[in-house]
VEXKOL-609605 format. One line per 4 residues: number of its first residue (from 0); for each residue x, y, z of N, C-alpha, C. Coordinates in steps of 0.1 Angstrom, whole numbers. Example, Ala and Ser with C-alpha at 12.3 -4.5 7.8 and 13.67 -1.06 7.14 Angstrom:
residues 2
0	132 -57 78 123 -45 78 132 -33 78  128 -22 71 137 -11 71 129 0 79
***
This chain:
residues 494
0	71 -279 75 75 -266 81 70 -255 72  63 -245 78 56 -235 70 66 -226 63  78 -224 68 87 -214 63 99 -221 57  100 -220 44 110 -227 36 123 -220 36
4	134 -228 32 147 -221 30 147 -211 19  139 -214 9 137 -205 -2 131 -191 3  122 -192 12 115 -181 17 125 -172 25  135 -178 32 145 -171 39 153 -162 29
8	156 -168 17 164 -161 7 156 -149 2  142 -150 1 134 -139 -4 135 -128 7  133 -131 19 134 -121 30 147 -114 29  158 -122 28 172 -116 27 173 -106 16
12	168 -110 4 169 -101 -7 160 -89 -5  149 -90 1 140 -79 4 147 -69 13  154 -74 23 161 -65 32 172 -58 25  179 -65 16 190 -58 8 184 -47 -1
16	172 -50 -7 167 -40 -16 163 -27 -9  157 -28 3 153 -16 9 163 -11 19  175 -17 19 186 -11 27 185 -13 41  178 -23 47 177 -25 61 190 -32 66
20	196 -28 77 207 -35 82 205 -37 97  211 -48 102 209 -51 117 218 -42 125  213 -38 137 221 -30 145 232 -37 152  243 -31 155 255 -37 161 252 -41 176
24	260 -50 181 258 -55 195 262 -44 205  270 -34 200 274 -24 209 265 -12 210  254 -13 202 244 -2 201 237 0 215  235 12 218 227 15 231 213 19 227
28	203 14 234 189 17 232 187 31 234  183 39 224 180 53 226 166 55 232  164 65 240 151 69 245 144 77 234  133 73 229 127 81 218 124 95 222
32	129 104 214 127 119 216 123 125 203  116 136 204 111 143 192 123 148 184  122 148 171 132 154 162 128 168 159  137 178 161 133 192 159 129 195 145
36	120 204 143 116 208 130 127 215 122  130 209 110 140 216 102 134 228 95  143 236 89 138 247 82 142 245 67  132 239 59 135 237 45 138 249 37
40	147 248 28 150 260 19 150 254 5  138 251 0 137 244 -13 132 255 -23  135 252 -36 130 261 -46 115 260 -48  109 269 -55 94 268 -58 91 254 -65
44	80 248 -60 77 235 -65 72 235 -79  77 225 -87 72 223 -101 69 208 -102  57 204 -106 53 190 -106 62 182 -115  68 189 -125 77 182 -135 90 179 -128
48	93 184 -116 105 181 -109 105 168 -102  93 161 -101 92 148 -96 97 138 -106  108 131 -103 114 122 -113 112 108 -108  116 99 -117 115 85 -114 127 80 -106
52	138 88 -106 150 84 -98 156 97 -92  164 95 -81 168 107 -74 182 105 -67  191 99 -75 204 97 -70 211 110 -66  207 121 -72 214 134 -70 210 139 -56
56	199 135 -50 195 140 -37 194 129 -26  200 117 -29 198 105 -21 207 106 -8  217 114 -8 226 114 3 219 118 16  223 113 27 216 116 40 217 131 43
60	227 138 39 228 152 41 217 160 33  211 154 24 201 160 15 187 157 20  185 152 32 172 147 36 161 157 34  164 170 36 153 180 34 148 181 20
64	156 175 10 152 175 -4 145 162 -8  143 153 2 138 140 -2 123 141 -7  116 150 -1 102 151 -6 94 138 -7  90 135 -19 83 122 -21 92 110 -24
68	105 112 -22 115 102 -24 118 94 -11  123 82 -13 126 74 -1 113 71 7  102 68 1 90 64 8 86 50 5  84 42 16 80 28 14 70 25 26
72	60 18 22 49 14 32 43 27 39  38 36 31 33 48 38 20 46 45  18 55 55 5 57 62 2 72 62  -10 76 58 -13 90 56 -25 94 64
76	-24 105 71 -36 111 78 -37 126 75  -49 131 76 -50 146 74 -54 152 88  -48 163 91 -51 170 103 -51 185 99  -63 192 101 -64 205 96 -64 206 81
80	-55 214 76 -53 215 61 -41 208 56  -35 199 65 -22 193 62 -23 178 62  -17 171 52 -16 157 52 -2 153 58  -2 142 66 11 138 72 13 123 67
84	25 120 63 29 107 58 40 102 67  38 89 72 47 82 80 51 69 72  64 66 72 68 54 64 80 46 70  81 34 65 92 25 68 106 33 67
88	115 29 75 129 35 75 136 29 62  137 38 52 144 34 40 153 45 35  162 42 27 171 53 21 178 46 9  179 54 -2 186 49 -14 200 53 -13
92	209 43 -14 223 46 -15 230 53 -3  224 52 9 229 59 20 225 51 33  232 54 44 228 47 56 214 51 61  207 41 67 194 43 72 195 49 86
96	187 59 88 185 64 102 171 58 107  171 51 118 159 45 122 150 55 130  137 53 129 128 62 136 115 65 130  112 61 118 100 64 110 100 78 105
100	101 80 92 101 93 85 88 99 85  88 113 86 75 121 86 76 131 75  65 132 67 64 142 56 51 150 58  51 162 52 39 170 52 35 174 38
104	22 176 35 18 181 22 4 188 24  2 198 16 -11 205 16 -20 200 5  -14 193 -5 -22 190 -17 -20 175 -22  -13 167 -15 -10 153 -18 -1 152 -31
108	5 163 -35 14 163 -46 28 167 -42  29 179 -36 42 184 -31 44 179 -16  54 172 -13 57 167 0 70 173 5  70 177 18 81 183 24 86 173 36
112	98 170 36 103 162 47 104 169 60  99 163 71 99 170 84 110 164 93  110 151 95 120 146 104 116 131 107  118 127 120 115 113 124 106 113 136
116	99 102 138 90 100 150 99 98 162  109 89 160 118 85 171 132 89 168  140 91 178 154 93 176 161 79 179  159 70 170 164 56 171 152 46 173
120	156 34 178 145 24 180 138 26 192  125 24 192 117 25 205 121 14 215  123 18 227 129 10 237 121 -3 240  108 -2 241 100 -14 245 101 -25 234
124	100 -21 221 101 -30 211 114 -36 210  125 -28 210 138 -33 209 142 -42 221  137 -39 233 141 -47 244 134 -61 244  122 -61 239 115 -74 238 123 -84 229
128	128 -79 218 136 -87 209 149 -91 215  156 -82 222 169 -84 228 168 -95 239  157 -94 246 155 -104 257 154 -118 252  152 -120 239 152 -133 233 166 -137 228
132	176 -129 230 189 -132 226 192 -128 212  183 -120 205 185 -117 191 186 -102 190  193 -97 180 194 -83 178 182 -78 169  176 -67 172 165 -62 163 172 -55 151
136	165 -55 140 169 -47 129 170 -32 133  179 -25 126 181 -11 129 172 -3 121  160 -6 120 150 1 112 136 -3 116  126 6 115 112 3 118 105 2 105
140	95 -7 105 87 -10 93 73 -6 94  66 -3 83 52 -3 81 44 3 93  45 16 95 37 23 105 23 24 101  14 26 111 0 30 109 -4 41 118
144	-10 52 113 -13 63 121 -28 65 121  -34 70 132 -48 73 134 -49 83 145  -61 90 145 -64 99 155 -77 95 163  -76 95 176 -87 91 185 -89 102 195
148	-100 109 193 -102 121 202 -91 131 199  -84 136 209 -73 145 207 -59 139 206  -59 125 206 -47 118 206 -44 111 193  -31 113 189 -26 106 177 -19 93 181
152	-23 82 174 -17 69 177 -9 64 165  3 60 168 11 55 158 16 41 162  12 31 153 17 17 155 29 15 146  39 9 152 51 6 144 54 -9 144
156	62 -14 134 67 -27 134 82 -28 135  86 -38 143 101 -40 145 103 -55 144  112 -59 135 116 -73 133 130 -75 137  136 -87 133 149 -91 138 156 -101 129
160	168 -105 133 175 -115 126 168 -128 125  159 -131 135 151 -143 134 138 -139 128  135 -143 116 123 -138 108 110 -139 115  109 -148 125 96 -150 132 96 -141 145
164	106 -135 149 107 -127 161 104 -112 157  92 -107 159 88 -94 156 78 -88 166  77 -75 166 67 -69 175 60 -57 168  48 -54 173 41 -42 169 39 -34 182
168	44 -22 182 42 -14 194 34 -1 191  30 6 201 21 18 200 28 29 207  28 41 200 33 53 206 22 64 204  21 73 213 10 84 212 16 98 213
172	8 107 208 12 121 208 0 130 208  2 143 212 -10 152 211 -9 160 198  1 158 190 3 164 177 8 154 167  5 155 154 10 146 144 25 147 143
176	31 158 148 46 159 147 53 155 160  45 150 170 51 146 183 52 157 193  59 155 204 67 143 207 58 131 210  64 119 207 58 106 208 62 98 220
180	53 92 227 57 84 238 52 70 237  60 60 239 56 46 239 46 43 249  36 35 245 25 31 254 25 16 257  31 8 249 31 -7 251 33 -14 238
184	33 -27 239 34 -36 227 20 -42 225  16 -42 213 2 -47 209 2 -62 207  11 -67 198 12 -81 195 27 -84 193  31 -96 196 44 -101 193 44 -115 186
188	54 -119 180 55 -132 174 70 -137 176  71 -150 177 84 -156 179 85 -170 174  97 -175 174 99 -189 168 97 -199 179  84 -202 182 80 -211 193 71 -222 189
192	71 -224 176 63 -236 170 48 -234 172  43 -222 175 29 -220 175 24 -215 162  12 -218 158 6 -213 145 2 -199 147  9 -190 142 6 -175 143 12 -168 132
196	7 -157 128 13 -149 117 24 -140 123  31 -134 114 42 -125 118 37 -112 123  42 -107 134 37 -95 140 43 -82 134  39 -79 122 42 -67 115 30 -62 107
200	31 -50 101 20 -45 92 7 -42 99  6 -33 108 -6 -30 115 -16 -21 107  -28 -22 110 -39 -13 106 -51 -14 115  -59 -4 116 -70 -3 125 -82 3 118
204	-94 -2 122 -107 4 117 -115 6 130  -122 18 130 -132 21 140 -146 20 135  -154 12 142 -168 10 137 -177 22 140  -188 23 134 -198 34 137 -202 35 151
208	-201 23 159 -204 23 173 -192 25 182  -180 28 176 -169 31 184 -160 19 188  -162 7 183 -153 -4 185 -141 -2 177  -129 -7 182 -117 -6 174 -112 -21 171
212	-109 -23 158 -104 -36 154 -90 -34 147  -81 -43 151 -67 -43 147 -64 -54 138  -58 -52 127 -54 -62 117 -39 -61 115  -33 -73 112 -19 -73 110 -15 -87 104
216	-2 -88 100 2 -101 96 10 -102 83  19 -112 82 27 -114 71 34 -128 72  34 -135 61 42 -146 58 37 -160 65  34 -160 78 33 -173 84 19 -179 84
220	10 -171 86 -4 -177 86 -14 -166 83  -12 -158 72 -22 -149 68 -24 -136 76  -35 -131 75 -39 -118 81 -48 -121 93  -44 -115 105 -51 -117 117 -59 -104 121
224	-69 -106 130 -77 -95 135 -80 -97 150  -79 -86 158 -82 -87 172 -89 -74 176  -96 -74 187 -102 -61 192 -93 -54 201  -93 -41 200 -85 -32 209 -94 -25 219
228	-88 -21 230 -95 -12 240 -95 2 234  -106 8 230 -106 21 224 -99 32 233  -99 30 246 -94 40 255 -78 40 255  -72 28 252 -58 27 253 -51 24 239
232	-58 19 230 -52 14 217 -45 1 218  -45 -5 230 -39 -18 232 -49 -29 232  -45 -42 232 -55 -53 231 -66 -52 242  -78 -55 238 -89 -55 248 -87 -66 258
236	-81 -77 253 -77 -89 262 -62 -90 261  -55 -88 272 -41 -89 272 -36 -102 266  -26 -101 257 -20 -113 251 -28 -119 239  -39 -113 236 -47 -117 225 -40 -115 212
240	-38 -126 204 -31 -124 191 -41 -125 180  -54 -127 183 -64 -126 173 -67 -139 165  -76 -137 155 -79 -149 146 -77 -145 132  -75 -155 124 -72 -153 110 -84 -149 102
244	-83 -139 93 -94 -135 85 -91 -136 70  -78 -138 66 -75 -139 52 -62 -147 51  -62 -155 40 -51 -164 38 -49 -167 23  -38 -173 19 -36 -178 5 -35 -193 5
248	-29 -199 15 -29 -213 16 -18 -220 9  -20 -232 4 -10 -241 -1 -10 -241 -16  2 -241 -22 3 -242 -37 14 -252 -39  10 -263 -47 19 -274 -50 25 -280 -37
252	16 -281 -27 20 -287 -15 29 -279 -6  31 -266 -9 40 -257 -1 31 -245 3  33 -241 16 26 -230 21 30 -217 14  21 -210 8 23 -197 2 20 -186 11
256	31 -181 18 29 -170 28 30 -156 22  30 -155 9 32 -142 3 19 -134 3  15 -131 15 3 -123 18 7 -114 30  5 -101 29 9 -92 39 2 -78 37
260	7 -68 45 3 -54 43 -11 -51 43  -19 -56 53 -34 -53 53 -36 -38 55  -47 -34 49 -53 -20 52 -68 -22 53  -74 -16 63 -89 -18 65 -95 -4 66
264	-107 -3 59 -115 9 60 -129 5 61  -137 15 66 -152 13 66 -158 24 57  -165 20 47 -172 30 38 -186 32 43  -188 43 49 -201 46 56 -213 47 46
268	-210 50 33 -220 51 23 -224 37 19  -215 28 17 -218 15 13 -221 5 25  -217 11 37 -220 3 49 -212 -11 49  -200 -10 44 -192 -22 43 -178 -19 47
272	-171 -30 52 -157 -30 55 -149 -35 44  -138 -28 40 -130 -33 29 -116 -36 34  -111 -48 31 -98 -52 35 -89 -53 23  -79 -44 22 -69 -45 12 -57 -53 16
276	-52 -61 8 -41 -70 11 -31 -71 0  -18 -72 4 -8 -73 -6 -4 -87 -9  -3 -91 -21 1 -104 -25 16 -104 -31  23 -115 -30 36 -117 -36 46 -108 -29
280	57 -106 -35 67 -98 -28 74 -88 -37  81 -79 -30 85 -66 -35 91 -67 -49  100 -77 -52 107 -77 -65 100 -85 -76  88 -90 -73 81 -97 -83 67 -90 -86
284	56 -98 -84 43 -93 -88 36 -85 -77  43 -78 -68 37 -72 -56 25 -64 -60  13 -69 -55 0 -63 -60 -10 -63 -49  -21 -55 -51 -31 -53 -41 -44 -60 -45
288	-49 -68 -35 -62 -74 -37 -72 -68 -26  -85 -70 -28 -94 -65 -18 -106 -74 -17  -111 -75 -4 -123 -82 -1 -132 -73 8  -144 -77 9 -153 -68 17 -162 -77 26
292	-168 -70 36 -176 -77 46 -186 -67 52  -197 -73 58 -206 -65 65 -202 -63 80  -192 -70 84 -187 -70 98 -172 -68 98  -167 -61 108 -152 -60 109 -146 -73 113
296	-154 -82 118 -148 -95 122 -149 -105 110  -154 -101 99 -155 -110 87 -168 -118 88  -169 -128 80 -160 -131 69 -159 -121 58  -147 -119 52 -145 -111 41 -146 -119 28
300	-153 -114 18 -155 -121 6 -148 -114 -6  -144 -122 -16 -139 -117 -28 -149 -114 -39  -145 -110 -51 -154 -107 -61 -164 -118 -65  -159 -130 -63 -167 -142 -67 -175 -148 -55
304	-175 -140 -44 -182 -145 -32 -175 -155 -24  -162 -157 -25 -155 -167 -18 -148 -161 -6  -148 -168 5 -142 -163 18 -127 -161 16  -122 -150 20 -108 -147 19 -99 -157 27
308	-105 -164 36 -98 -174 44 -96 -187 36  -103 -189 25 -101 -201 17 -86 -201 12  -81 -213 10 -67 -215 6 -66 -214 -9  -69 -202 -14 -68 -199 -29 -64 -184 -30
312	-60 -181 -42 -58 -166 -45 -72 -160 -48  -73 -147 -44 -86 -140 -44 -85 -128 -53  -96 -123 -59 -96 -111 -66 -108 -103 -61  -110 -90 -65 -102 -84 -75 -88 -79 -71
316	-79 -80 -81 -66 -73 -80 -67 -59 -86  -65 -49 -78 -68 -35 -83 -56 -27 -85  -44 -32 -82 -32 -25 -84 -20 -35 -85  -12 -34 -96 -1 -43 -98 9 -37 -107
320	21 -43 -108 32 -37 -117 26 -34 -131  28 -22 -136 23 -19 -149 33 -11 -157  30 -10 -170 39 -2 -179 31 4 -190  31 17 -191 26 24 -202 37 26 -213
324	33 30 -225 43 31 -236 53 42 -232  66 40 -236 76 49 -235 81 51 -221  78 41 -212 83 42 -198 87 28 -193  96 28 -184 101 15 -178 91 8 -170
328	81 15 -166 70 9 -158 73 11 -143  63 6 -135 63 7 -120 61 -6 -114  69 -10 -104 67 -22 -97 68 -20 -82  66 -30 -74 67 -28 -60 55 -19 -55
332	44 -20 -61 33 -10 -59 23 -14 -48  26 -24 -40 16 -28 -30 20 -23 -16  13 -28 -6 13 -23 8 8 -9 8  -5 -8 7 -11 5 5 -16 11 18
336	-18 25 17 -25 32 27 -38 37 20  -49 36 27 -62 41 21 -68 51 31  -71 63 26 -76 73 35 -86 81 27  -94 89 34 -105 97 29 -104 111 33
340	-109 120 23 -110 134 26 -122 140 19  -132 145 26 -144 151 21 -151 141 11  -151 129 15 -159 119 7 -151 112 -4  -139 118 -7 -130 112 -17 -120 103 -11
344	-119 90 -15 -109 81 -10 -97 81 -19  -85 79 -13 -73 78 -20 -65 66 -15  -56 61 -24 -47 51 -21 -33 56 -23  -24 54 -12 -10 57 -13 -2 45 -12
348	9 45 -19 19 33 -19 32 38 -25  42 30 -24 54 33 -31 54 28 -45  61 34 -54 63 29 -67 78 28 -69  83 17 -75 97 15 -78 99 14 -93
352	106 23 -99 107 23 -114 114 11 -120  109 7 -132 114 -5 -138 129 -5 -141  135 7 -142 149 8 -145 158 6 -133  153 7 -121 161 5 -109 151 4 -97
356	149 -9 -93 139 -11 -82 143 -5 -69  155 -1 -68 160 5 -55 155 19 -52  150 26 -62 144 39 -60 129 37 -55  125 46 -45 112 44 -39 105 58 -39
360	94 59 -47 87 72 -48 73 71 -43  68 80 -36 54 80 -31 44 82 -42  35 73 -44 24 75 -53 11 76 -45  3 86 -50 -11 87 -44 -21 87 -56
364	-31 79 -55 -41 77 -65 -55 79 -60  -64 84 -68 -78 84 -64 -84 70 -65  -93 68 -55 -101 56 -55 -115 59 -60  -120 51 -69 -134 52 -73 -142 39 -70
368	-155 40 -70 -163 28 -66 -172 24 -77  -171 11 -81 -180 6 -92 -194 7 -88  -203 5 -97 -217 5 -95 -222 -5 -84  -215 -16 -84 -218 -27 -74 -209 -27 -62
372	-202 -15 -60 -196 -13 -47 -182 -19 -45  -174 -20 -56 -160 -24 -54 -151 -12 -57  -140 -11 -49 -130 0 -52 -121 -3 -63  -118 7 -71 -108 6 -82 -100 19 -81
376	-87 18 -86 -79 30 -84 -75 36 -98  -72 48 -98 -68 55 -111 -56 49 -116  -54 48 -129 -42 43 -135 -30 53 -134  -33 65 -130 -22 75 -129 -23 82 -115
380	-11 87 -111 -11 94 -98 -19 107 -98  -23 110 -86 -31 122 -84 -23 135 -87  -29 144 -94 -21 156 -97 -30 169 -96  -40 168 -87 -49 179 -85 -62 176 -93
384	-71 186 -91 -85 184 -97 -85 190 -111  -92 183 -120 -94 187 -134 -110 188 -135  -115 199 -139 -129 201 -138 -136 202 -152  -129 202 -163 -135 202 -176 -143 190 -179
388	-155 191 -184 -164 180 -186 -158 171 -198  -162 158 -198 -157 149 -208 -169 145 -216  -169 148 -229 -180 145 -238 -178 132 -245  -188 127 -252 -187 115 -260 -176 117 -271
392	-176 129 -276 -166 131 -287 -151 130 -281  -150 134 -269 -136 133 -263 -132 118 -261  -142 109 -261 -138 95 -259 -133 89 -272  -137 94 -283 -133 88 -296 -118 89 -298
396	-111 79 -302 -97 79 -305 -89 67 -299  -76 69 -299 -68 58 -295 -65 59 -280  -64 47 -274 -62 46 -259 -51 36 -257  -43 38 -246 -35 27 -241 -43 20 -230
400	-44 7 -231 -52 -1 -221 -43 -10 -214  -44 -11 -201 -37 -21 -192 -48 -30 -186  -46 -43 -187 -55 -53 -181 -47 -59 -170  -52 -57 -157 -45 -63 -146 -49 -78 -145
404	-43 -86 -153 -49 -99 -156 -44 -111 -149  -33 -110 -141 -29 -123 -135 -35 -123 -121  -45 -132 -119 -52 -133 -106 -48 -146 -99  -46 -157 -107 -43 -170 -101 -29 -174 -106
408	-20 -175 -97 -6 -178 -101 -4 -193 -102  3 -198 -112 3 -212 -114 13 -220 -106  18 -215 -95 27 -222 -86 35 -213 -78  38 -218 -66 45 -210 -56 59 -207 -61
412	67 -217 -67 80 -214 -71 80 -205 -84  70 -208 -93 70 -200 -105 67 -186 -104  60 -182 -93 56 -168 -92 68 -159 -88  79 -165 -83 89 -156 -77 101 -155 -87
416	98 -147 -98 109 -146 -108 109 -132 -114  99 -124 -115 99 -111 -121 87 -103 -118  87 -90 -120 75 -82 -117 64 -85 -127  67 -91 -139 57 -94 -149 48 -82 -151
420	54 -71 -156 46 -59 -158 34 -62 -167  23 -56 -163 11 -56 -172 12 -45 -182  16 -48 -194 20 -39 -204 8 -34 -212  8 -21 -214 -3 -14 -222 -4 -18 -236
424	-16 -20 -242 -18 -22 -256 -27 -11 -261  -28 -10 -274 -36 1 -280 -49 -4 -284  -60 3 -280 -73 1 -285 -79 14 -291  -87 13 -301 -93 25 -308 -108 24 -306
428	-113 35 -300 -128 37 -298 -133 45 -310  -140 39 -319 -144 45 -331 -156 54 -330  -157 64 -338 -168 73 -338 -182 67 -340  -182 56 -347 -195 49 -349 -199 39 -338
432	-191 39 -327 -194 31 -315 -188 17 -316  -180 15 -326 -172 2 -327 -159 3 -320  -152 -8 -319 -139 -8 -312 -129 -15 -322  -118 -9 -324 -107 -14 -333 -112 -17 -347
436	-121 -8 -352 -125 -9 -366 -136 -20 -368  -141 -25 -357 -151 -36 -358 -163 -33 -350  -175 -35 -355 -188 -33 -348 -192 -45 -340  -183 -56 -341 -186 -68 -333 -183 -64 -318
440	-174 -55 -316 -171 -49 -303 -176 -35 -302  -183 -31 -292 -190 -18 -291 -187 -11 -278  -189 2 -279 -187 10 -267 -199 21 -266  -202 25 -254 -212 35 -252 -207 43 -239
444	-212 55 -239 -207 64 -228 -219 72 -222  -221 71 -209 -230 79 -202 -223 84 -189  -218 97 -190 -208 102 -181 -213 99 -166  -203 94 -158 -189 92 -161 -185 78 -166
448	-195 70 -170 -193 56 -172 -191 53 -186  -181 46 -190 -178 41 -203 -180 25 -203  -188 20 -212 -190 6 -212 -185 0 -225  -176 -10 -225 -171 -16 -237 -175 -31 -237
452	-182 -35 -247 -187 -49 -248 -179 -56 -259  -173 -67 -255 -164 -74 -264 -171 -87 -269  -168 -91 -281 -175 -103 -287 -171 -116 -280  -160 -116 -272 -156 -128 -264 -164 -129 -251
456	-174 -120 -249 -182 -122 -237 -178 -113 -225  -167 -105 -226 -163 -96 -216 -170 -83 -218  -174 -77 -206 -179 -63 -206 -171 -55 -196  -165 -44 -201 -157 -36 -192 -166 -23 -189
460	-168 -21 -176 -175 -9 -172 -165 -1 -163  -161 11 -169 -151 19 -163 -155 33 -162  -149 40 -152 -152 54 -149 -142 62 -155  -146 73 -162 -138 82 -170 -135 94 -162
464	-122 99 -162 -118 111 -155 -108 118 -163  -106 131 -160 -94 138 -165 -83 137 -154  -71 136 -159 -60 135 -150 -47 138 -157  -36 135 -150 -23 138 -156 -17 125 -162
468	-11 127 -174 -3 117 -180 11 119 -175  15 111 -164 28 113 -158 39 109 -168  37 99 -176 47 95 -185 51 106 -196  41 114 -200 43 124 -210 41 138 -205
472	39 140 -192 39 153 -186 29 162 -192  16 157 -193 5 165 -198 -8 160 -193  -19 168 -195 -32 164 -192 -37 154 -202  -46 145 -197 -51 135 -206 -65 130 -200
476	-71 120 -206 -83 114 -201 -80 100 -197  -85 95 -185 -82 82 -180 -95 74 -178  -94 61 -177 -105 53 -172 -100 42 -163  -108 38 -154 -105 26 -145 -118 20 -141
480	-118 7 -140 -130 -1 -136 -127 -16 -136  -138 -23 -135 -137 -38 -136 -145 -43 -147  -141 -55 -152 -150 -62 -162 -159 -71 -155  -167 -78 -162 -178 -87 -156 -172 -99 -149
484	-159 -101 -150 -152 -112 -143 -144 -107 -132  -144 -94 -129 -137 -89 -117 -122 -85 -120  -119 -84 -133 -105 -80 -136 -104 -65 -138  -94 -59 -132 -93 -44 -133 -88 -40 -147
488	-95 -30 -152 -92 -24 -166 -88 -10 -164  -76 -6 -170 -72 8 -170 -70 13 -184  -72 26 -185 -70 32 -198 -65 47 -197  -57 50 -208 -51 64 -209 -53 68 -223
492	-59 80 -226 -61 85 -240 -47 89 -245  -45 85 -257 -32 88 -264 -33 101 -271
***
């Protein structure tokens, strides 16, 4: 049996963590209607006002003050001069209102809460689950938003008390703020003994020739892909559930279904498709891996050239629970949204502070591309543009370094115990080109690339940028990149 009793307990804990509750049998299916635009009355924004916890504004009556708080599984799109964020129905310490939350931002830093996509659960999705004799959860998960022509398309996930019974539906609107109208169900999954992945976590890529490919999946059989009808946003072939393009496989004889949250993009400069995938689960090592392909249908390959469909763990891992000095660290950082503006790519995801995993804060990071075409993300959240040049002299000194080093987990049971923060250590880049007081290890800098060669055979090639030290609330210098083995390396100047 692919789905173990232990896995059920993980799902149960996950639901408790994000505050999802099943709707009562007496609930009436609401017809989705637009939520009116509220009139926020917030004080002038100060970046230092973004905290790691927010119990003081968590009450439902304070939703206009949520800003970047209560964000999980975000999907972000830009229209005009405004970014729009849509995310899973979550709330810290208060009842959940179902409907998919909407936020707006001009700069990816200050976010203002707008309202909800739906006034309750979408009828088509809820009815499909109820017809199977099961109650749907009173919350929507993992939306994905895109624009096709003048139409905005929003894909939503709805699951139920039977973990295999889930649906992904489509709603459309002429504005990113709605009103939204249901158009149909894209894929469904149910407990019918067929080999298929769970119907949650949608994402879509459009090819240069206008074809639409849809990716989804969680827990049961990896990540699936199918073609959509570009005119409707629904499957090109009715009932098509697609084919698998990524998997983790079996560990110690047990199926490891801790793979979910796909995100797909096409980089027109590199002429490649990049598939970002989340490994493990929220309360443990929740992390982001990536593979790439010349075709939207795959095969997708990892850093070592292995097919993502192989029954093994894949790298590179480019985001994972981490901890800089003087901070409790961030966990739950996977299930990302990747988007682009004016040639710059960004990654958005939730961050859950080490001192209390129940808080959920939106993180947005810059994406950079290594010389051989792999994406890496900044070690710190985006805080605007810093234009001052970085010289070789600026590089000299002490740095905090984080190595995102766990790529192959030694067993299905053993991986499910803690976030296993990747903790920063100190390295010194000496003025004479040595590292840590020794010329056996050396560094060189040709802006924006810093190269560190270690006597143990590792070479770290990282891109240097100015950014915000969120832990210490000041400007600093950062680096991010991969070593010659495909391990992500982060740095922050002390």
